[in-house]
N, C-alpha and C positions, 0 to 999 in steps of 0.2 A: 614175202620179204618185209613188208611193212609191219607185220606182227613182231618180227625180230627187232626192228628198229624201235618200235614202241616199247618192247620189253627192256631193251638196252637203255633207253632214255629214262624209263621208270626206275631201273636199277641205279642209275647214276644219281637221280634225284634222292632216292632213299638213302644211298651212301652219304651224300652230302648233308642231308638232314641229320643223320646219325652222327656225323662229325661235329656238327654244331651242338648237338645235345650232349656230347661227351666232353666238350671243352668247358671247364669250370669258369664261371664268370666271377672274376675277382673284383669286388667292389672296394675301392679305397675310400674310406670316409675322411672327411676333413673336419668333422664335428667332435663334440665331447664324447668320452668313453669312460664309463665307470667299470673299474676292475677291482674286485676284492683281492686282497693279498692271499687269502685262502677262502674258497667258496663255502666252507663249512667249519664248524668246530665240533670235534667228537670227544666227549668226555671219556669214552670207552666204558669200562665197568668200574663202578665205585661202590663202596659199601655204605649201608645205612648209618653206621656209627662214625663215618668220616665223609660227610656230605661234601661235594665239590663246591667251590666258590661259584656263585650264580650271578656275578657281575662280569660282564665281558666288554672289552673294547674291540670293535670290529673295524680294522683299518682297510682303507681302499685308496686307489690311485686314479687320477684322471689321466688315462693313457691316450687321450685324444689330443687334438690340436686347437680346440676352442674351450672356453671356460665351461665347467660342469656345474649345473645348478640342481640341487636336490629340492624337489617340490613337496615330497611327503616321505616319511619313514614311519612304518607301522609294524607292530609285532603281534603275534597271536598268543592265545592260551595263557593269559595272565603274565605275559612278558611285557615289561615296561621300557619304552625308549626314554632314557634320561637326558640324552644330549645328541644333537646332530648338527652339522654345519649349515648355517642359514645363508652364508655368503658364498659367492661363486668360488670354485676350486680351480685354480689356474692349471693349464696343461703341465703334466709332469709332477704336480703337487699331490700331497696326500691329505686325506681327511679321516675322521674317526667317528663312528656311531657307537655310543655307549648305551648298553642295555643292562637290565637286571630282572631277575625273576625269582620266585620262591619254589622250593621243592619240599614236599611233605616228607618227613623222615620215615619212609616206608619203601618197600620194593616197588619199582616202577620203571617204565621206559621214558626216556627224555626225547621228545620230538617237537621242536619248535622252529618257527621261521621268523625272519625279519625281512620285510619287503621294502626296498628303496626305490622310489619313483623319481626319475630325473629326466634331464633333456638329452640323455645318452642316445646317440644315433642308432646303434644296433641292439641295445638292451635297455629300453626305457624303464622296465620294471625288473630289477635285479633282486634275486632271492638268496638270502644267506640262511643256511640250515644249521641247527643245533641238535646234536644227537648224543645218545648215551644210554646207559642202563644203571639203575641203582638196585643192588641185591643185598640180601641178608648175608652176614658173614658166616 
């Protein structure tokens, strides 16, 4: 009889632990949050004889409840960051990171990133992606 009770208690414990594991823990943050208006820019397919504009303004919003402070903005692959906000972005306010890069007039894939480091609670290192393809006509 004690074997049945032991099995019953173990089963109850297992079921209760499974219940805790299946409940999602929702964390509500009270800090700053960086959210890009669009997480990427896709040029699609462009032709060598009509190269796309390689200056971009990357808008973002502080969707949190505290001021957002950008501590660093860097870009890869010959992409240059020309301007980014140095002062805190208030909750609900927008900011813009401006970049530019050169594309050689030849067939190629475009794959670049811009990394924004901030005091965001859930995403302190946000990555914006730039994609596309240049082809011969």
